[in-house]
MARBA-3410 file (N, C-alpha, C, O; in Angstrom, 1 decimal):
149
-5.8,4.5,-0.8,-4.8,5.5,-0.5,-4.8,6.5,-1.7,-4.7,6.0,-2.9 ~ -4.8,7.7,-1.4,-4.8,8.7,-2.5,-3.5,9.4,-2.5,-2.8,9.5,-1.5 ~ -3.1,9.8,-3.7,-1.8,10.4,-3.9,-1.7,11.3,-5.1,-2.4,11.0,-6.1 ~ -0.9,12.3,-5.1,-0.7,13.2,-6.2,0.5,12.7,-6.9,1.5,12.3,-6.3 ~ 0.5,12.8,-8.2,1.7,12.3,-9.0,2.6,13.5,-9.4,2.1,14.5,-9.9
3.8,13.4,-9.2,4.8,14.4,-9.5,5.7,14.0,-10.7,6.7,14.7,-11.0 ~ 5.3,12.9,-11.4,6.1,12.4,-12.5,5.2,11.6,-13.4,4.6,10.6,-13.1 ~ 5.2,12.1,-14.7,4.4,11.4,-15.7,5.1,10.1,-16.1,6.3,10.1,-16.3 ~ 4.4,9.1,-16.2,5.0,7.8,-16.6,4.0,6.6,-16.3,2.8,6.8,-16.3 ~ 4.6,5.5,-16.1,3.9,4.2,-15.9,4.1,3.8,-14.4,5.2,3.5,-14.0
2.9,3.7,-13.7,3.0,3.2,-12.4,3.0,1.7,-12.5,2.1,1.0,-12.9 ~ 4.1,1.1,-12.0,4.3,-0.3,-12.2,4.1,-1.2,-11.0,3.7,-2.3,-11.1 ~ 4.3,-0.6,-9.8,4.1,-1.4,-8.6,3.8,-0.5,-7.4,4.1,0.7,-7.4 ~ 3.2,-1.1,-6.4,2.9,-0.4,-5.1,3.5,-1.3,-4.0,3.4,-2.5,-4.1 ~ 3.9,-0.6,-2.9,4.3,-1.3,-1.7,3.4,-1.0,-0.6,3.2,0.1,-0.3
2.7,-2.1,-0.1,1.7,-1.9,0.9,2.0,-2.8,2.1,2.6,-3.9,1.9 ~ 1.7,-2.4,3.2,1.8,-3.1,4.4,0.5,-3.8,4.8,-0.1,-3.3,5.8 ~ 0.1,-4.8,4.1,-1.2,-5.5,4.3,-0.9,-7.0,4.3,0.1,-7.5,3.8 ~ -1.8,-7.7,4.9,-1.8,-9.1,4.8,-3.2,-9.7,4.9,-4.1,-9.1,5.5 ~ -3.4,-10.9,4.3,-4.7,-11.5,4.3,-4.6,-12.9,4.9,-4.0,-13.8,4.3
-5.2,-13.1,6.0,-5.2,-14.4,6.6,-5.9,-15.5,5.7,-5.5,-16.6,5.8 ~ -6.8,-15.0,4.9,-7.5,-15.9,4.0,-8.1,-15.1,2.8,-8.5,-14.0,3.0 ~ -8.0,-15.7,1.6,-8.6,-15.0,0.4,-7.6,-14.2,-0.3,-6.5,-13.8,0.2 ~ -7.9,-13.9,-1.6,-7.1,-13.2,-2.5,-7.3,-11.7,-2.3,-8.3,-11.3,-1.7 ~ -6.4,-10.9,-2.9,-6.5,-9.4,-2.8,-6.5,-8.8,-4.2,-5.6,-9.2,-5.0
-7.4,-8.0,-4.5,-7.4,-7.3,-5.8,-6.9,-5.8,-5.5,-7.5,-5.1,-4.7 ~ -5.9,-5.4,-6.2,-5.4,-4.0,-6.2,-5.7,-3.3,-7.5,-5.4,-3.9,-8.5 ~ -6.2,-2.1,-7.4,-6.4,-1.3,-8.6,-5.9,0.1,-8.5,-5.8,0.6,-7.4 ~ -5.6,0.7,-9.6,-5.3,2.1,-9.6,-6.4,2.8,-10.3,-6.7,2.4,-11.5 ~ -7.0,3.8,-9.7,-8.1,4.6,-10.3,-7.8,6.1,-10.1,-7.2,6.5,-9.2
-8.3,6.9,-11.1,-8.3,8.3,-11.0,-9.3,8.7,-9.9,-10.1,7.9,-9.5 ~ -9.2,10.0,-9.4,-10.2,10.4,-8.4,-11.3,11.2,-9.1,-11.2,11.8,-10.1 ~ -12.5,11.1,-8.5,-13.7,11.8,-8.9,-13.7,13.2,-8.3,-12.8,13.6,-7.6 ~ -14.7,14.0,-8.6,-14.8,15.3,-8.0,-14.8,15.4,-6.5,-14.5,16.5,-6.0 ~ -15.2,14.3,-5.9,-15.3,14.3,-4.4,-14.0,13.8,-3.8,-13.9,13.7,-2.6
-13.0,13.5,-4.6,-11.7,13.0,-4.1,-11.7,11.5,-3.8,-10.9,11.0,-3.1 ~ -12.7,10.8,-4.3,-12.8,9.3,-4.1,-12.5,8.6,-5.4,-12.5,9.2,-6.5 ~ -12.2,7.3,-5.4,-11.9,6.6,-6.6,-13.1,6.7,-7.6,-14.3,6.6,-7.2 ~ -12.8,6.8,-8.9,-13.9,7.1,-9.9,-14.5,5.8,-10.4,-15.4,5.9,-11.2 ~ -14.0,4.6,-10.0,-14.6,3.4,-10.4,-14.0,2.8,-11.7,-14.4,1.7,-12.1
-13.1,3.5,-12.4,-12.5,3.1,-13.6,-11.1,2.6,-13.4,-10.3,3.5,-13.0 ~ -10.8,1.4,-13.6,-9.5,0.9,-13.3,-8.5,1.3,-14.4,-8.7,0.9,-15.6 ~ -7.4,1.9,-14.1,-6.3,2.2,-15.0,-5.5,0.9,-15.1,-4.9,0.7,-16.2 ~ -5.4,0.2,-14.1,-4.8,-1.1,-14.0,-5.3,-1.8,-12.8,-5.8,-1.2,-11.9 ~ -5.3,-3.2,-12.9,-5.9,-3.9,-11.8,-5.3,-5.3,-11.8,-5.0,-5.8,-12.9
-5.1,-6.0,-10.7,-4.6,-7.3,-10.7,-5.0,-8.0,-9.4,-5.1,-7.4,-8.3 ~ -5.4,-9.3,-9.6,-5.7,-10.1,-8.4,-4.4,-10.8,-7.9,-3.8,-11.5,-8.7 ~ -4.1,-10.6,-6.7,-2.9,-11.3,-6.1,-3.4,-12.4,-5.2,-4.3,-12.3,-4.4 ~ -2.7,-13.6,-5.4,-3.1,-14.8,-4.8,-2.7,-14.9,-3.4,-1.5,-14.6,-3.1 ~ -3.6,-15.4,-2.5,-3.2,-15.6,-1.1,-2.1,-16.6,-1.0,-1.9,-17.5,-1.8
-1.3,-16.4,0.0,-0.1,-17.3,0.4,1.0,-17.0,-0.5,2.1,-16.7,-0.1 ~ 0.9,-17.2,-1.9,2.0,-17.0,-2.8,2.4,-15.6,-3.1,3.5,-15.3,-3.2 ~ 1.4,-14.7,-3.2,1.6,-13.3,-3.5,1.2,-12.3,-2.4,1.7,-11.2,-2.3 ~ 0.3,-12.8,-1.5,-0.1,-11.9,-0.4,0.2,-12.7,0.9,-0.2,-13.8,1.1 ~ 1.0,-12.0,1.8,1.3,-12.7,3.0,0.1,-13.0,3.9,-0.9,-12.2,3.9
0.2,-14.0,4.7,-1.0,-14.4,5.5,-0.8,-13.8,7.0,-1.7,-13.9,7.8 ~ 0.4,-13.2,7.2,0.6,-12.6,8.5,1.4,-11.3,8.3,2.0,-11.1,7.2 ~ 1.4,-10.4,9.3,2.1,-9.1,9.1,3.6,-9.3,8.9,4.3,-10.0,9.6 ~ 4.0,-8.7,7.8,5.4,-8.8,7.4,6.0,-7.5,6.9,7.0,-7.5,6.1 ~ 5.3,-6.4,7.2,5.8,-5.1,6.7,5.4,-4.9,5.3,4.5,-5.5,4.8
6.0,-3.9,4.6,5.7,-3.5,3.3,6.0,-4.6,2.3,7.1,-5.2,2.3 ~ 5.1,-4.9,1.4,5.3,-5.9,0.4,5.1,-5.3,-1.0,4.1,-4.5,-1.2 ~ 5.9,-5.6,-2.0,5.8,-5.1,-3.3,4.7,-5.9,-4.1,4.8,-7.1,-4.1 ~ 3.8,-5.1,-4.7,2.7,-5.7,-5.6,2.9,-5.1,-7.0,2.7,-3.9,-7.2 ~ 3.4,-6.0,-7.9,3.7,-5.5,-9.3,2.5,-5.8,-10.2,2.0,-6.9,-10.3
2.1,-4.8,-11.0,1.0,-5.0,-11.9,1.6,-5.6,-13.2,2.7,-5.2,-13.6 ~ 0.8,-6.4,-13.9,1.1,-7.0,-15.2,1.1,-5.9,-16.2,2.0,-5.9,-17.1 ~ 0.2,-5.0,-16.2,0.1,-3.9,-17.1,0.1,-2.6,-16.3,-0.7,-2.4,-15.4 ~ 1.1,-1.7,-16.5,1.2,-0.5,-15.7,0.1,0.5,-16.0,-0.6,0.4,-17.0 ~ -0.1,1.4,-15.1,-1.1,2.4,-15.2,-0.4,3.7,-15.7,0.6,4.1,-15.1
-0.9,4.3,-16.7,-0.3,5.6,-17.2,-0.8,6.7,-16.3,-2.0,6.9,-16.2 ~ 0.1,7.4,-15.7,-0.3,8.5,-14.7,0.4,9.8,-15.2,1.4,9.8,-15.9 ~ -0.3,10.9,-14.9,0.2,12.2,-15.4,0.4,13.2,-14.2,-0.3,13.2,-13.3 ~ 1.5,13.9,-14.3,2.0,14.8,-13.3,0.8,15.8,-12.9,0.1,16.3,-13.8 ~ 0.6,16.0,-11.6,-0.4,16.9,-11.1,-1.7,16.3,-10.9,-2.6,16.9,-10.2
-2.0,15.1,-11.4,-3.3,14.4,-11.2,-3.3,13.6,-9.9,-2.2,13.1,-9.5 ~ -4.4,13.3,-9.4,-4.6,12.5,-8.2,-5.1,11.1,-8.5,-5.9,11.0,-9.4 ~ -4.6,10.1,-7.8,-5.0,8.8,-8.1,-5.3,8.1,-6.7,-5.0,8.6,-5.7 ~ -5.9,6.9,-6.8,-6.2,6.1,-5.6,-5.7,4.7,-5.8,-5.8,4.1,-6.9 ~ -5.2,4.1,-4.8,-4.9,2.6,-4.8,-6.1,2.0,-4.1,-6.4,2.3,-2.9
-6.8,1.2,-4.8,-8.0,0.6,-4.2,-7.7,-0.9,-3.9,-7.2,-1.6,-4.8 ~ -8.0,-1.3,-2.7,-7.8,-2.7,-2.3,-9.2,-3.4,-2.0,-10.0,-2.8,-1.3 ~ -9.4,-4.5,-2.6,-10.6,-5.3,-2.4,-10.3,-6.7,-2.0,-9.5,-7.4,-2.7 ~ -10.8,-7.1,-0.9,-10.6,-8.5,-0.5,-11.6,-9.4,-1.1,-12.8,-9.1,-1.2 ~ -11.2,-10.6,-1.6,-12.1,-11.6,-2.2,-12.3,-12.7,-1.2,-11.4,-13.0,-0.4
-13.4,-13.4,-1.3,-13.7,-14.6,-0.5,-13.7,-14.1,1.0,-14.4,-13.3,1.4 ~ -12.8,-14.7,1.8,-12.7,-14.4,3.2,-11.5,-13.6,3.5,-11.0,-13.7,4.6 ~ -11.1,-12.8,2.6,-9.9,-11.9,2.9,-10.3,-10.8,3.9,-11.0,-9.9,3.5 ~ -9.8,-10.9,5.1,-10.0,-9.9,6.1,-8.6,-9.3,6.4,-8.1,-9.4,7.4 ~ -8.1,-8.5,5.4,-6.8,-8.0,5.5,-6.7,-7.0,6.7,-7.7,-6.4,7.1
-5.5,-6.8,7.2,-5.3,-5.9,8.3,-4.2,-5.0,8.0,-3.2,-5.4,7.4 ~ -4.3,-3.7,8.3,-3.3,-2.7,8.0,-2.2,-2.9,9.1,-2.5,-2.8,10.3 ~ -1.0,-3.2,8.6,0.1,-3.4,9.5,0.7,-2.0,9.9,0.6,-1.1,9.1 ~ 1.3,-1.9,11.1,1.9,-0.7,11.5,3.4,-0.6,11.5,4.0,0.3,12.0 ~ 4.0,-1.6,10.9,5.5,-1.7,11.0,6.2,-1.4,9.7,7.3,-1.8,9.5
5.6,-0.6,8.8,6.3,-0.2,7.6,6.8,1.2,7.7,6.4,2.0,8.6 ~ 7.8,1.5,6.9,8.5,2.8,7.0,8.2,3.6,5.7,9.2,4.0,5.0 ~ 7.0,3.8,5.3,6.6,4.5,4.1,5.7,5.6,4.4,5.0,5.6,5.4 ~ 5.7,6.7,3.5,4.8,7.8,3.7,3.5,7.4,3.0,3.5,6.6,2.1 ~ 2.4,8.0,3.3,1.2,7.6,2.7,0.1,8.7,2.7,0.4,9.9,2.9
-1.1,8.3,2.5,-2.2,9.2,2.5,-3.5,8.5,2.9,-3.4,7.8,3.9 ~ -4.6,8.7,2.3,-5.8,8.1,2.7,-6.0,6.8,2.0,-5.6,6.6,0.8 ~ -6.6,5.8,2.7,-6.8,4.5,2.1,-8.2,4.3,1.8,-9.1,4.6,2.6 ~ -8.5,3.6,0.6,-9.9,3.3,0.3,-10.0,1.8,0.1,-9.3,1.2,-0.7 ~ -10.9,1.2,0.9,-11.1,-0.2,0.9,-12.5,-0.5,0.6,-13.4,0.3,1.0
-12.8,-1.6,-0.1,-14.2,-2.0,-0.4,-14.3,-3.5,-0.5,-13.4,-4.2,-1.0 ~ -15.4,-4.0,-0.2,-15.7,-5.4,-0.4,-16.5,-5.6,-1.6,-16.6,-6.8,-2.1 ~ -17.0,-4.5,-2.2,-17.9,-4.7,-3.4,-17.5,-3.7,-4.6,-18.1,-3.8,-5.6 ~ -16.5,-2.9,-4.4,-16.0,-2.0,-5.4,-16.7,-0.7,-5.5,-16.4,0.1,-6.3 ~ -17.7,-0.5,-4.6,-18.5,0.8,-4.7,-18.6,1.5,-3.3,-18.6,2.7,-3.3
-18.8,0.8,-2.2,-18.9,1.4,-0.9,-17.6,1.5,-0.3,-17.0,0.5,0.2 ~ -17.1,2.7,-0.2,-15.7,2.9,0.2,-15.6,3.2,1.7,-16.3,4.0,2.2 ~ -14.6,2.6,2.3,-14.2,2.8,3.7,-12.9,3.5,3.7,-11.9,3.0,3.1 ~ -12.8,4.7,4.3,-11.6,5.5,4.3,-10.8,5.3,5.6,-11.3,5.3,6.7 ~ -9.5,5.0,5.4,-8.6,4.8,6.5,-7.5,5.9,6.4,-6.8,5.9,5.3
-7.3,6.7,7.4,-6.2,7.7,7.3,-4.8,7.2,7.6,-4.7,6.1,8.3 ~ -3.8,7.8,7.1,-2.4,7.5,7.4,-2.1,6.1,7.1,-1.4,5.5,7.8 ~ -2.5,5.6,6.0,-2.2,4.2,5.5,-0.8,4.3,4.9,-0.6,5.0,3.9 ~ 0.2,3.5,5.3,1.5,3.5,4.7,1.6,2.9,3.4,1.1,1.7,3.2 ~ 2.2,3.5,2.4,2.4,2.9,1.1,3.5,3.6,0.3,3.9,4.7,0.7
3.9,3.0,-0.8,4.9,3.6,-1.7,4.5,3.2,-3.1,3.9,2.2,-3.3 ~ 4.8,4.0,-4.1,4.6,3.7,-5.5,5.9,3.8,-6.3,6.8,4.5,-5.9 ~ 5.9,3.0,-7.4,7.0,3.0,-8.3,6.5,3.4,-9.7,5.7,2.8,-10.2 ~ 7.0,4.6,-10.2,6.6,5.1,-11.5,7.8,5.2,-12.4,8.8,5.8,-12.0 ~ 7.8,4.5,-13.5,8.8,4.6,-14.5,8.5,5.8,-15.4,7.4,5.9,-16.0
9.4,6.8,-15.5,9.2,8.0,-16.2,8.9,7.8,-17.7,9.4,6.9,-18.3 ~ 8.0,8.6,-18.2,7.7,8.5,-19.7,8.9,9.0,-20.5,9.8,9.7,-20.0 ~ 9.0,8.6,-21.7,10.0,9.0,-22.6,9.9,10.5,-22.9,8.8,10.9,-23.3 ~ 11.0,11.2,-22.9,11.0,12.6,-23.2,11.3,12.8,-24.7,12.2,12.2,-25.2 ~ 10.6,13.7,-25.3,10.8,14.0,-26.7,12.0,14.8,-26.9,12.1,15.9,-26.3
13.0,14.3,-27.7,14.2,15.0,-27.8,14.1,16.2,-28.8,15.1,17.0,-28.9 ~ 13.0,16.3,-29.5,12.8,17.5,-30.4,11.3,17.8,-30.6,10.7,17.4,-31.6 ~ 10.7,18.4,-29.5,9.3,18.5,-29.5,8.7,19.4,-30.6,7.5,19.3,-30.9 ~ 9.5,20.3,-31.2,9.0,21.2,-32.3,9.2,20.7,-33.7,8.8,21.3,-34.6 ~ 9.8,19.5,-33.8,10.1,18.9,-35.1,9.4,17.5,-35.2,9.5,16.7,-34.2
8.8,17.2,-36.3,8.2,15.9,-36.5,9.3,14.8,-36.5,10.4,14.9,-37.2 ~ 9.1,13.8,-35.6,10.1,12.8,-35.5,9.4,11.5,-35.5,8.9,11.0,-34.4 ~ 9.3,10.8,-36.6,8.5,9.5,-36.7,9.0,8.4,-35.8,8.2,7.5,-35.6 ~ 10.2,8.5,-35.3,10.7,7.4,-34.4,10.2,7.6,-32.9,10.4,6.7,-32.1 ~ 9.6,8.8,-32.6,9.1,9.0,-31.3,7.6,9.3,-31.3,7.2,10.4,-31.1
6.9,8.3,-31.6,5.4,8.4,-31.7,4.8,8.5,-30.3,5.4,8.0,-29.3 ~ 3.7,9.1,-30.3,3.0,9.3,-29.0,2.1,8.0,-28.7,0.9,8.0,-28.8 ~ 2.8,6.9,-28.3,2.1,5.7,-28.1,1.2,5.7,-26.9,0.2,4.9,-26.8 ~ 1.5,6.5,-25.8,0.6,6.6,-24.6,-0.5,7.6,-24.7,-1.3,7.7,-23.8 ~ -0.5,8.4,-25.8,-1.5,9.4,-26.0,-1.4,10.5,-24.8,-2.5,10.9,-24.4
-0.2,10.8,-24.4,0.0,11.7,-23.3,0.5,13.1,-23.8,0.9,13.9,-23.0 ~ 0.6,13.2,-25.2,1.1,14.5,-25.7,2.6,14.6,-25.8,3.1,15.6,-26.2 ~ 3.3,13.5,-25.5,4.8,13.5,-25.5,5.2,12.4,-26.5,4.8,11.3,-26.3 ~ 6.1,12.7,-27.4,6.6,11.7,-28.4,7.6,10.8,-27.7,8.0,9.9,-28.4
END
């Protein structure tokens, strides 16, 4: 699923309407390459365990929270990449009420299958705003290297 970011901050979770009858699911956030496809570099990634974290039957949108958030920047495009492990044959459910974009799925992390109108949602915690951008303020260091203290 590709999306444009309108808020600089940390992408902490995604809500997807998927389920895996068998096998785990790896979700990653990647920037887009010049062709508008995932660039292959994970900004964050997590393997979600079948049954306990990934539903085995259609149950609508499910929240998947990353252990380490992805830093995203306003105006940039990103992709949510879903990879099934073992015998994960996930199915896109149609009973979610989220807006979305294009979906990118892969069994090996490189050969992408595009699915249109895949429902999803993202949660981004906004970055800290510098309260005095023209004055040196040692208590607001640029920890994320995004140009904002």
